[in-house]
MMTF fields as JSON, N, C-alpha, C and O atoms, coordinates in Angstrom:
{
  "mmtfVersion": "1.0.0",
  "mmtfProducer": "UNKNOWN",
  "numBonds": 263,
  "numAtoms": 264,
  "numGroups": 66,
  "numChains": 1,
  "numModels": 1,
  "chainsPerModel": [1],
  "groupsPerChain": [66],
  "chainIdList": ["A"],
  "bondAtomList": [4, 2, 8, 6, 12, 10, 16, 14, 20, 18, 24, 22, 28, 26, 32, 30, 36, 34, 40, 38, 44, 42, 48, 46, 52, 50, 56, 54, 60, 58, 64, 62, 68, 66, 72, 70, 76, 74, 80, 78, 84, 82, 88, 86, 92, 90, 96, 94, 100, 98, 104, 102, 108, 106, 112, 110, 116, 114, 120, 118, 124, 122, 128, 126, 132, 130, 136, 134, 140, 138, 144, 142, 148, 146, 152, 150, 156, 154, 160, 158, 164, 162, 168, 166, 172, 170, 176, 174, 180, 178, 184, 182, 188, 186, 192, 190, 196, 194, 200, 198, 204, 202, 208, 206, 212, 210, 216, 214, 220, 218, 224, 222, 228, 226, 232, 230, 236, 234, 240, 238, 244, 242, 248, 246, 252, 250, 256, 254, 260, 258],
  "bondOrderList": [1, 1, 1, 1, 1, 1, 1, 1, 1, 1, 1, 1, 1, 1, 1, 1, 1, 1, 1, 1, 1, 1, 1, 1, 1, 1, 1, 1, 1, 1, 1, 1, 1, 1, 1, 1, 1, 1, 1, 1, 1, 1, 1, 1, 1, 1, 1, 1, 1, 1, 1, 1, 1, 1, 1, 1, 1, 1, 1, 1, 1, 1, 1, 1, 1],
  "groupList": [{"groupName": "UNK", "atomNameList": ["N", "CA", "C", "O"], "elementList": ["N", "C", "C", "O"], "formalChargeList": [0, 0, 0, 0], "bondAtomList": [1, 0, 2, 1, 3, 2], "bondOrderList": [1, 1, 2], "singleLetterCode": "X", "chemCompType": "L-PEPTIDE LINKING"}],
  "groupTypeList": [0, 0, 0, 0, 0, 0, 0, 0, 0, 0, 0, 0, 0, 0, 0, 0, 0, 0, 0, 0, 0, 0, 0, 0, 0, 0, 0, 0, 0, 0, 0, 0, 0, 0, 0, 0, 0, 0, 0, 0, 0, 0, 0, 0, 0, 0, 0, 0, 0, 0, 0, 0, 0, 0, 0, 0, 0, 0, 0, 0, 0, 0, 0, 0, 0, 0],
  "groupIdList": [1, 2, 3, 4, 5, 6, 7, 8, 9, 10, 11, 12, 13, 14, 15, 16, 17, 18, 19, 20, 21, 22, 23, 24, 25, 26, 27, 28, 29, 30, 31, 32, 33, 34, 35, 36, 37, 38, 39, 40, 41, 42, 43, 44, 45, 46, 47, 48, 49, 50, 51, 52, 53, 54, 55, 56, 57, 58, 59, 60, 61, 62, 63, 64, 65, 66],
  "secStructList": [7, 7, 7, 2, 2, 2, 2, 2, 2, 2, 2, 2, 2, 2, 2, 2, 2, 2, 2, 2, 2, 2, 2, 2, 2, 2, 6, 6, 7, 2, 2, 2, 2, 2, 2, 2, 2, 2, 2, 2, 2, 2, 2, 2, 2, 2, 2, 2, 2, 2, 2, 2, 2, 2, 2, 2, 2, 2, 2, 2, 2, 2, 2, 6, 7, 7],
  "xCoordList": [176.661, 176.816, 176.997, 176.292, 177.929, 178.196, 177.136, 176.71, 176.742, 175.726, 176.403, 177.279, 175.996, 176.636, 176.359, 177.124, 175.283, 174.982, 176.058, 176.336, 176.662, 177.729, 178.928, 179.557, 179.242, 180.367, 180.077, 180.956, 178.859, 178.496, 178.507, 178.895, 178.088, 178.129, 179.553, 179.845, 180.457, 181.864, 182.454, 183.219, 182.107, 182.591, 182.058, 182.787, 180.798, 180.202, 180.882, 181.161, 181.146, 181.847, 183.227, 183.655, 183.92, 185.246, 185.212, 186.061, 184.242, 184.121, 183.793, 184.38, 182.862, 182.475, 183.642, 183.895, 184.357, 185.507, 186.575, 187.18, 186.81, 187.811, 187.432, 188.278, 186.183, 185.728, 185.851, 186.333, 185.412, 185.493, 186.946, 187.256, 187.832, 189.253, 189.847, 190.617, 189.498, 190.023, 189.542, 190.307, 188.269, 187.733, 188.427, 188.765, 188.641, 189.301, 190.757, 191.253, 191.443, 192.837, 192.944, 193.884, 191.995, 192.019, 191.748, 192.171, 191.042, 190.759, 191.75, 191.468, 192.91, 193.993, 193.578, 193.972, 192.797, 192.403, 192.925, 192.156, 194.233, 194.852, 194.651, 194.527, 194.617, 194.435, 193.059, 192.934, 192.042, 190.684, 190.555, 189.86, 191.22, 191.189, 191.801, 191.322, 192.844, 193.463, 192.515, 192.415, 191.827, 190.868, 189.727, 189.29, 189.249, 188.171, 188.644, 187.887, 189.881, 190.431, 190.488, 190.141, 190.917, 191.006, 189.624, 189.442, 188.657, 187.285, 186.734, 186.077, 186.991, 186.548, 187.191, 186.538, 188.465, 189.167, 188.585, 188.409, 188.289, 187.696, 186.325, 186.0, 185.528, 184.206, 184.351, 183.66, 185.239, 185.438, 185.967, 185.518, 186.907, 187.451, 186.41, 186.393, 185.548, 184.49, 183.549, 183.168, 183.181, 182.311, 183.016, 182.412, 184.298, 185.053, 185.218, 185.068, 185.522, 185.693, 184.379, 184.37, 183.284, 181.968, 181.685, 181.178, 182.016, 181.802, 182.684, 182.241, 183.919, 184.821, 184.313, 184.4, 183.786, 183.203, 182.023, 181.885, 181.177, 180.045, 180.519, 179.925, 181.589, 182.148, 182.628, 182.357, 183.337, 183.819, 182.664, 182.741, 181.601, 180.431, 179.804, 179.41, 179.705, 179.124, 180.007, 179.501, 181.326, 182.235, 182.095, 182.117, 181.952, 181.757, 180.451, 180.402, 179.399, 178.119, 178.226, 177.679, 178.925, 179.023, 179.789, 179.369, 180.905, 181.729, 181.38, 181.967, 180.44, 180.014, 181.052, 181.096, 181.873, 182.902, 182.257, 181.568, 182.481, 181.952, 180.466, 179.798],
  "yCoordList": [109.2, 109.316, 110.789, 111.661, 111.037, 112.411, 112.872, 112.123, 114.088, 114.65, 115.128, 115.992, 114.569, 114.89, 116.308, 116.857, 116.908, 118.271, 119.245, 120.235, 118.969, 119.849, 119.782, 120.802, 118.601, 118.452, 119.175, 119.835, 119.057, 119.76, 121.275, 122.011, 121.743, 123.18, 123.686, 124.76, 122.926, 123.327, 123.346, 124.249, 122.369, 122.336, 123.536, 124.144, 123.867, 125.012, 126.314, 127.167, 126.464, 127.668, 127.742, 128.812, 126.62, 126.604, 126.976, 127.734, 126.452, 126.756, 128.231, 128.884, 128.746, 130.162, 131.079, 132.049, 130.773, 131.603, 131.561, 132.586, 130.391, 130.263, 131.093, 131.784, 131.035, 131.805, 133.303, 134.051, 133.735, 135.165, 135.627, 136.713, 134.823, 135.193, 135.29, 136.208, 134.359, 134.403, 135.645, 136.281, 135.981, 137.183, 138.428, 139.33, 138.479, 139.648, 139.746, 140.847, 138.626, 138.667, 139.098, 139.804, 138.687, 139.091, 140.583, 141.197, 141.165, 142.597, 143.404, 144.539, 142.809, 143.472, 143.955, 145.041, 143.164, 143.476, 142.384, 141.737, 142.194, 141.12, 141.283, 140.294, 142.534, 142.754, 142.294, 141.682, 142.58, 142.154, 140.636, 139.995, 140.065, 138.616, 137.899, 136.838, 138.462, 137.872, 137.912, 136.938, 139.009, 139.13, 138.13, 137.503, 137.98, 137.025, 135.602, 134.792, 135.298, 133.969, 133.711, 132.622, 134.69, 134.538, 134.371, 133.557, 135.125, 134.992, 133.605, 133.002, 133.096, 131.746, 130.694, 129.735, 130.87, 129.94, 129.976, 128.931, 131.158, 131.287, 130.618, 129.953, 130.784, 130.146, 128.627, 127.945, 128.105, 126.649, 126.106, 125.057, 126.804, 126.351, 126.414, 125.558, 127.418, 127.516, 126.322, 125.751, 125.952, 124.787, 123.514, 122.667, 123.378, 122.179, 122.077, 120.991, 123.172, 123.156, 122.826, 122.112, 123.325, 122.999, 121.507, 120.884, 120.937, 119.501, 118.671, 117.651, 119.101, 118.378, 118.472, 117.502, 119.626, 119.764, 118.834, 118.221, 118.725, 117.799, 116.35, 115.546, 116.026, 114.679, 114.358, 113.272, 115.291, 115.06, 114.887, 114.067, 115.657, 115.511, 114.13, 113.517, 113.638, 112.309, 111.211, 110.229, 111.372, 110.388, 110.377, 109.311, 111.54, 111.617, 110.942, 110.255, 111.132, 110.487, 108.97, 108.243, 108.498, 107.058, 106.386, 105.339, 106.971, 106.341, 106.774, 106.271, 107.692, 108.115, 108.927, 108.904, 109.634, 110.476, 111.794, 112.41, 112.228, 113.473, 113.398, 114.342],
  "zCoordList": [207.433, 205.985, 205.622, 206.13, 204.758, 204.353, 203.352, 202.473, 203.515, 202.641, 201.351, 201.386, 200.239, 198.963, 198.496, 197.702, 198.974, 198.544, 199.007, 198.33, 200.154, 200.639, 199.705, 199.422, 199.233, 198.301, 196.996, 196.442, 196.504, 195.276, 195.47, 194.563, 196.635, 196.908, 196.957, 196.431, 197.586, 197.615, 196.209, 195.868, 195.405, 194.022, 193.235, 192.452, 193.445, 192.747, 193.16, 192.317, 194.441, 194.912, 194.274, 193.841, 194.215, 193.597, 192.133, 191.663, 191.408, 189.977, 189.764, 188.903, 190.545, 190.405, 190.734, 190.02, 191.821, 192.2, 191.113, 190.798, 190.543, 189.48, 188.267, 187.699, 187.868, 186.704, 186.964, 186.114, 188.146, 188.474, 188.498, 188.009, 189.056, 189.103, 187.707, 187.424, 186.836, 185.476, 184.73, 184.005, 184.916, 184.262, 184.791, 184.023, 186.108, 186.692, 186.252, 186.015, 186.138, 185.693, 184.242, 183.876, 183.409, 181.995, 181.84, 180.86, 182.809, 182.742, 183.582, 183.966, 183.862, 184.598, 185.978, 186.406, 186.664, 188.041, 188.974, 189.685, 188.958, 189.724, 191.225, 191.947, 191.698, 193.133, 193.596, 194.657, 192.82, 193.172, 193.029, 193.817, 192.031, 191.841, 193.034, 193.435, 193.598, 194.785, 195.971, 196.718, 196.15, 197.25, 197.066, 198.032, 195.851, 195.575, 195.864, 196.4, 195.516, 195.808, 197.303, 197.76, 198.057, 199.512, 200.123, 201.029, 199.643, 200.155, 199.854, 200.704, 198.664, 198.319, 199.198, 199.607, 199.488, 200.375, 201.782, 202.408, 202.275, 203.614, 203.665, 204.648, 202.633, 202.596, 202.617, 203.374, 201.795, 201.736, 203.063, 203.524, 203.673, 204.956, 206.068, 206.953, 206.028, 207.03, 206.944, 207.966, 205.745, 205.563, 206.016, 206.674, 205.662, 206.033, 207.546, 208.106, 208.208, 209.663, 210.347, 211.35, 209.831, 210.387, 210.262, 211.194, 209.103, 208.91, 209.844, 210.371, 210.048, 210.951, 212.387, 213.14, 212.769, 214.102, 214.303, 215.362, 213.299, 213.374, 213.48, 214.199, 212.762, 212.826, 214.24, 214.753, 214.872, 216.23, 217.217, 218.132, 217.031, 217.906, 217.749, 218.741, 216.532, 216.314, 216.897, 217.441, 216.785, 217.363, 218.881, 219.496, 219.484, 220.929, 221.341, 222.361, 220.557, 220.858, 220.746, 221.576, 219.729, 219.5, 220.628, 221.122, 221.042, 222.059, 223.475, 224.433, 223.626, 224.944, 225.702, 226.932, 224.97, 225.594, 225.968, 225.155, 227.2, 227.751, 227.746, 228.169]
}
């Protein structure tokens, strides 16, 4: 079963990154807003890749592979 707290944490990170980017763009700091967007994407992808790795481990345990 997927843990719903991880989904809520990813949503919270997305909302916070969006707000920070909008504030930075309104203050003419587009370069910093781009960096913040990339950092948010890296954080989200890291969490997603970790979850996919855990999924593969559970599938291996269930089917007795390796």
